[in-house]
N, C-alpha and C positions, 0 to 999 in steps of 0.2 A: 180307050185305046186298047188295042190288042197286039201282042207280039208273040212270035213263035221262037222258042229257044230250042235249038237243035243240039243234041248230045250224042256222041259216039261212045259206046261202052266197050270195055276191053275184056271183061270176065263174065262168067255166067251169073254170078251174084256179086254185086258191089253197090256202094253208095257213092254217088258223084256229087260234089259240091257245085251247085248252080247259083249260089248267092250273087256272085259278081255279075252274072248275066241278067238276073232279075233286077239288081240295082241299076244296071245300064239301061234296061227297058224303062224303069221308073224315071230316070234322068231324061231320057228322050221324050217321055210323055209330057213333062212339064207339070204334072199333077203334084200338088203339095200335100193335100190332105184327102184321105179316102181309104180305099181298100185295094189290095192286090190279091186277086184270085188266081191260083195256079192249078192247072189240071194236066196230069200226065196221060197222054194218049197211049193206048195199048193195054191189053188185058193181063200183061205180065210185068208191068212196071207200076211204081207207086211214088209218092212223095212223102217226105218226113222232115220235120224240123228237129234238129238234134245238136248235140255239142259239137263245136267246131275246133276246139283246141287240141284234143288228144285223138289221134287217128284210131287208137285202140277201141274207142266207142263204136266207130263204124264197123270194125271187125267183130266186136261183140254182138252188134245188132244182127249181122249176117249169121254168126254162129248160133245165136239164140233161135232165129227163125229156122235154121237147118235142123236144130234139135226138136223144135216144136212141130215142124212140118217136113219130115224126111222125104227124100226123093225116091220115086219108084214104087210106091205102094198104093197109089190112087187110081180109081177107075179111068180117069182121063188119060193116064199114062199110056193106055192101050191105043189112044188116038195119035198122040204126038210126043209122048214122053216128058211133058212139062206140067203135069198136074200140080206138083208142088209150087211151081212158079205162079200159077193162077191163084192158089190158095193164099200164098204169101202176099201177093199184090192186093187181094181182096181184104186181107186182115189189116194191112198197113193203110190202104186207101189211096185213091188216085188224086186227092186234092188237098190243098192247104189255103187258108185265107189269112192274110197278114195285114194289120192296120198300117196305114201310111200317115205319118205325122211330120209336117214341115219338110216334106220331100225325103224323109228317111223311113226305111222299113222299121216296123215296131218290134224288132228282134232284140233280145238281150245281148250282152257282151259275148256270151258263150254259145249263142245259137246261130246256126246257118241252115240253109235250105238244101236238101239232098234229093236227087233223083235216085230211086231204088231200082236197080236192075235185078230181075230174078230169072231171066231167060236169055242171057246174052252169050257171047258178045253180039251187039247189033251195030250196024253201020250208022243207024240214025234212030234216035228216040226224039219225040217231040213233046215239049211242055208248052201248053198254051198259057200265056200270061195276060190276064185281063186287068187293066188298071182303071178303077172307078173313082171318079172325083166326088168328094163330098159336095152335094149341091148347096149346102149352106154352112161353110166353115166359119166358126166363131171363135 
């Protein structure tokens, strides 16, 4: 089964929790055991599994990436001013794979799934959620 998760972003750089949307897609699928493959469409967005309890972790991730990859110094900035966003998205990566066990995401207590926006705000970002059933659950 495949679902599309649509997300509107509000800032140029932010992490948006999409765990509830992924859980809802899993519930609709009826799959109990297998894998959930997530893929963020767009060259300036990414996905990350990160702590869900303290919002300062999200802020720290954004700040770290700003320091590692500053804005306005890259060759691509001459094209459309978002060279840093492409580099951040490439570094973090567009996908995550999560085990599915007894209908539950295999995340720990303190983990959630975040869409990383690096070139917002955007009216719509799309995350493809592919749910694959284990062909031989034992």
